[in-house]
Structures are given as C-alpha cells and as structure tokens.
C-alpha positions in Angstrom: 26.7 16.8 27.1 26.7 18.9 23.9 24.0 18.7 21.2 26.1 16.7 18.7 26.7 14.0 21.3 23.0 13.9 22.2 22.2 13.5 18.5 24.6 10.6 18.1 23.1 8.8 21.1 19.6 9.2 19.7 20.4 7.8 16.3 20.7 4.1 17.1 17.4 4.0 19.0 15.7 5.9 16.1 17.1 3.5 13.6 15.9 0.5 15.6 12.5 2.1 16.0 12.3 2.7 12.2 13.1 -1.0 11.4 10.6 -2.2 14.1 7.9 0.0 12.4 8.8 -1.6 9.0 8.3 -5.1 10.4 5.0 -4.1 12.0 3.7 -2.5 8.8 4.8 -5.6 6.8 2.6 -7.8 9.0 -0.4 -5.5 8.5 0.0 -5.0 4.8 1.1 -8.5 4.1 -2.2 -9.7 5.6 -4.3 -7.2 3.6 -4.2 -9.3 0.4 -5.9 -12.3 2.0 -8.5 -9.9 3.5 -9.2 -8.5 0.1 -9.5 -12.0 -1.3 -12.2 -12.8 1.3 -14.0 -9.6 0.4 -14.2 -10.1 -3.3 -15.5 -13.6 -2.8 -18.8 -11.9 -2.0 -18.7 -8.3 -3.1 -17.6 -6.7 -6.4 -14.1 -5.2 -6.4 -15.6 -1.7 -6.4 -17.8 -2.4 -3.5 -14.8 -3.7 -1.5 -12.9 -0.5 -2.3 -15.8 1.8 -1.6 -16.6 0.1 1.7 -13.0 0.2 2.8 -12.8 3.9 2.1 -16.1 4.6 3.8 -15.0 2.8 7.0 -11.7 4.6 6.9 -13.3 8.0 6.6 -15.7 7.3 9.4 -12.8 6.2 11.7 -11.0 9.5 11.0 -14.0 11.8 11.3 -13.9 12.3 15.1 -10.2 13.4 14.9 -11.0 16.0 12.2 -13.0 18.1 14.7 -10.0 18.3 17.1 -7.5 19.2 14.4 -9.6 21.4 12.1 -8.0 24.7 13.2 -4.5 23.3 12.7 -5.0 22.2 9.1 -3.2 24.2 6.4 -6.0 24.3 3.9 -3.8 26.0 1.3 -2.4 22.5 0.8 -5.7 20.9 0.0 -4.7 19.8 -3.6 -1.8 17.8 -2.0 -4.1 16.3 0.6 -6.4 15.2 -2.2 -3.6 13.8 -4.2 -2.4 11.8 -1.2 -5.9 10.5 -0.6 -6.4 9.5 -4.2 -3.0 7.9 -4.8 -2.3 6.6 -1.3 -5.7 5.1 -0.7 -8.6 5.6 -3.1 -7.2 4.3 -6.4 -5.2 1.4 -4.9 -8.3 0.4 -2.8 -10.1 -0.2 -6.1 -7.2 -1.6 -8.1 -6.2 -4.4 -5.7 -9.7 -6.0 -5.4 -10.0 -5.7 -9.2 -6.7 -7.4 -9.7 -7.5 -10.2 -7.2 -10.5 -11.3 -9.1 -8.1 -12.9 -11.4 -4.7 -13.3 -9.6 -3.8 -14.8 -6.2 -3.1 -12.8 -3.1 0.4 -14.2 -3.2 1.2 -12.7 -6.6 -0.4 -9.4 -5.6 1.8 -9.3 -2.5 4.9 -10.1 -4.5 4.3 -7.5 -7.1 3.7 -4.9 -4.5 7.5 -5.1 -3.9 7.9 -2.9 -6.9 6.7 0.1 -4.9 10.2 1.2 -3.9 11.3 1.1 -7.5 8.5 3.4 -8.6 9.3 5.6 -5.6 12.8 5.9 -6.8 11.8 6.6 -10.4 9.4 9.4 -9.4 11.9 10.8 -7.0 14.5 11.1 -9.8 12.0 12.6 -12.3 10.1 15.0 -10.1 11.7 15.4 -6.7 15.3 16.1 -7.5 16.9 12.8 -6.3 20.3 12.0 -7.6 20.8 9.4 -10.4 23.1 6.4 -10.3 23.7 3.5 -12.7 23.2 0.8 -10.1 19.8 2.3 -9.3 18.9 2.0 -13.0 20.0 -1.7 -12.9 17.9 -2.2 -9.8 14.8 -0.8 -11.6 15.4 -3.0 -14.6 15.9 -6.2 -12.5 12.7 -5.4 -10.5 10.7 -4.8 -13.6 12.1 -8.1 -15.0 10.9 -9.9 -11.9 7.4 -8.5 -12.4 7.5 -9.4 -16.1 8.5 -12.9 -15.2 5.4 -13.4 -13.2 3.1 -11.7 -15.6 4.3 -13.1 -19.0 5.5 -16.6 -18.0 3.1 -17.4 -15.2 0.4 -19.1 -17.2 3.0 -21.3 -18.9 3.9 -22.9 -15.6 0.4 -23.2 -14.3 0.0 -20.1 -12.1 -3.7 -19.5 -11.6 -5.7 -16.7 -13.1 -5.3 -14.1 -15.8 -2.0 -12.6 -14.9 -2.5 -9.6 -17.1 -4.6 -8.4 -14.2 -1.2 -7.9 -12.5 -1.0 -4.7 -14.4 -3.6 -3.2 -12.0 -1.2 -4.0 -9.1 1.7 -2.2 -11.0 -0.6 0.9 -11.3 -1.3 0.7 -7.6 2.4 0.6 -6.9 2.8 3.7 -9.0 0.1 5.4 -6.9 1.7 4.4 -3.6 5.0 5.8 -4.9 3.4 9.1 -5.8 1.8 9.4 -2.4 5.0 8.7 -0.5 6.9 11.3 -2.5 4.2 13.9 -2.0 4.1 13.3 1.8 7.9 13.4 2.1 8.1 16.6 0.0 5.1 18.7 1.0 4.1 17.4 4.5 7.3 17.1 6.4 6.1 19.3 9.1 2.4 18.1 9.2 1.4 15.5 11.7 0.7 12.1 10.2 -2.7 12.0 11.8 -3.7 15.3 10.1 -2.4 14.0 6.7 -4.4 10.7 7.1 -7.6 12.3 8.5 -7.9 15.0 5.8 -6.9 13.0 2.8 -9.0 9.9 3.8 -12.2 12.0 4.4 -11.8 13.8 1.2 -11.9 10.6 -0.8 -14.2 8.7 1.7 -17.3 11.0 1.2 -17.6 10.3 -2.6 -16.8 6.6 -2.0 -19.7 6.3 0.4 -22.1 7.8 -2.1 -20.8 5.5 -4.8 -21.1 2.4 -2.6 -24.9 3.0 -2.1 -25.4 3.4 -5.9 -24.5 -0.3 -6.3 -26.4 -3.4 -5.1 -24.5 -3.4 -1.9 -27.6 -3.5 0.4 -29.1 -6.3 -1.8 -26.0 -8.4 -1.4 -26.2 -7.9 2.4 -29.7 -9.1 2.5 -29.4 -12.1 0.1 -25.9 -13.6 0.5 -25.4 -15.6 3.7 -21.7 -14.9 3.7 -22.1 -11.1 3.2 -21.7 -10.0 6.9 -18.6 -12.2 7.3 -17.1 -10.5 4.3 -18.0 -7.1 5.7 -16.1 -8.1 8.8 -13.0 -8.8 6.8 -13.3 -5.5 4.9 -13.7 -3.6 8.2 -10.6 -5.2 9.6 -8.8 -4.3 6.3 -9.9 -0.7 6.6 -9.1 -0.2 10.3 -5.8 -2.0 10.3 -4.3 -1.8 6.8 -5.7 1.6 6.0 -6.4 3.7 9.1 -3.7 2.5 11.5 -1.1 1.7 8.9 -1.4 5.0 7.1 -0.8 7.1 10.2 2.2 5.0 11.1 3.6 5.0 7.5 3.3 8.7 7.1 5.1 9.2 10.4 7.8 6.8 9.2 8.3 8.9 6.1 8.8 12.0 8.2 11.2 10.1 10.5 13.3 8.8 7.6 12.7 9.2 3.8 10.1 8.1 1.3 12.5 5.6 -0.2 13.5 4.1 3.2 9.8 3.8 4.2 8.9 2.0 1.0 11.5 -0.7 2.1 8.5 -2.3 3.9 8.0 -3.9 0.5 11.0 -6.1 1.2 8.9 -7.9 3.9 5.3 -7.8 2.6 5.7 -10.6 0.0 6.8 -13.1 2.6 3.7 -12.4 4.7 1.4 -12.4 1.7 2.8 -15.7 0.4 2.5 -17.2 3.9 -1.1 -16.3 4.1 -1.6 -17.7 0.5 -0.2 -21.0 1.6 -2.5 -21.1 4.6 -5.5 -20.4 2.4 -4.5 -23.2 -0.1 -3.0 -21.1 -2.9 -0.5 -22.9 -5.1 3.1 -21.6 -4.8 5.6 -22.4 -7.6 9.2 -21.7 -8.2 8.2 -18.8 -10.4 6.8 -17.0 -7.3 10.2 -17.2 -5.7 12.1 -16.3 -8.9 10.0 -13.2 -9.5 10.3 -12.2 -5.8 14.1 -12.7 -5.9 14.5 -10.5 -9.0 12.3 -7.8 -7.5 14.0 -7.8 -4.2 17.5 -7.8 -5.7 16.4 -4.9 -7.9 15.1 -3.0 -4.8 18.4 -3.6 -3.0 20.5 -2.4 -5.9 18.3 0.7 -6.2 19.2 1.6 -2.6 22.9 0.9 -2.7 
C-alpha cells in the first residue's frame, strides 16, 4: 500500500476524531459559564480569575520539570502572548462581565470567537479574503449587537453593555488561536499550555493574596463551595481543555478549531435554564445571526 493510499485511509478517522473533540470541548466550555456564575456569587471577578489562574499553574508545574529541556525558550514572547490572550485576560473578563449579564448571554456571545479568528487571520496571518466571509462577519456582529443594544428593551436581565467584556475576551481567544497555529505547529500542546499558564499564573497568585481573598474564606459560609466550583473550572475548562484545544489546532487549523463556538451556546443556554435564568426569543435571534455569520465566514 503506497503512502497516498495510507493518507486517504487516515483522513476519515482523523476528521471524526476532530469533530468528537469539538463536541467534548463544547461540553466543557459550555459549562464554564455557570461555574463562573457560582464563583462571582461569593468572590470578586478578579479573585475568581486569579484563583483560576493559580490553580491552573499549580496543575501544570509538575509537567514543567519533565519538559524543561525540550522547551524552545527563544519563543518566550509567544508563550507569554498565548498565556495572556488565551487564559489570563479572558479569565478576568468573563467573571467581570457575568456580574451584570447572564451565563447564557456570555455563552452565546462567545460564538463570535471564530469571526475574530477570521479577521485576525486576514489582517496578520496571510489568510485569503472573500466577500462571503465579510458578510459572515457583519451578520455575526449584528447578532451580538442585537443582544447588547436591544436586550434591555425586551427585559433581558443585567447591564448588557458588560457584554463588551465578552467581545474583548473573544478577541483574545482569537489572538491566541492564531499565534498557536502560526508559531507552535511543531510544539507539543502540553508544552504550550504548561509554559504559558505558569508564566501568567505566578503573578496571578501574587495578586490573589493582595486582595481580601483569605478574609472571604474565613467569613463567608459559601466560600469553600465557591472555591470548589472555581477549582473545577480551572482543572476542566482551563487545564484539560487548553491542552486538547491546542492539539486540535495543530491537527486542523485555528479557524476549524474555533468552530467549537457553534456548540458552546447551546450548552451554556441549557445550564442557564437549569439554573433558573430567563431565556427569551432575543437569545435565539442573536444566536441564530451569530451562527449564520460563522457558517458564512467558513464557506
């Protein structure tokens, strides 16, 4: 059997594997918004973010000793950029946003990540332009604007201008995905995660203990339960998911990998319903426009 035939036989299984990974990631990340909601019910948004980063860095520390000699330290600026945009900044922005908006809206708006991935790819990573991709971007942004500008008029809860923090987080995720796909194609996903997370986790740990975190632990009866939710958030949605996601980028492309955002909103809205959040037609209208935009941007 020649190499071309072998390659063709491997493609279907690789494609199936990639889509199974997308579904798995959507379940993890779709659940993260409700975990963040449970965390900010007790701690400040910054404490939730700092604690998430600290736990993630601690989880990766043992692996760093085994891979230290294999790390290409000449790429440290890119490791730091991935750590900041892929984890640190979004870990602060989502809790901040969810002090004023529901986990359902946060999950829906996260669907814009592929559009930002596309835009950055066109501007900085030499991707090819097409008119249907521009239409997709405009439709997706229209769906986000629908939620942000019209939400209060139909009774959606919270200050929906805080949704802008989610959009900034999407931009960060898109930056991280493109950097990984462009600069770390031949670097193991475990190495990317361990180095980048520890680089941002050390200052986050210091910042956590400059707050009243320990006082809240001692005085709030729900504090340890909230810590449990944040630890699950860190180990599942950050540590495990990041390693898998970076590997998926290497298997496919940054744009394909960001397709996980197709599925995340449904999981996030489902958890919102379970937790008693109000779901309106505007949720589904905004989600529909965003997902149509994402589809067109890929066609």
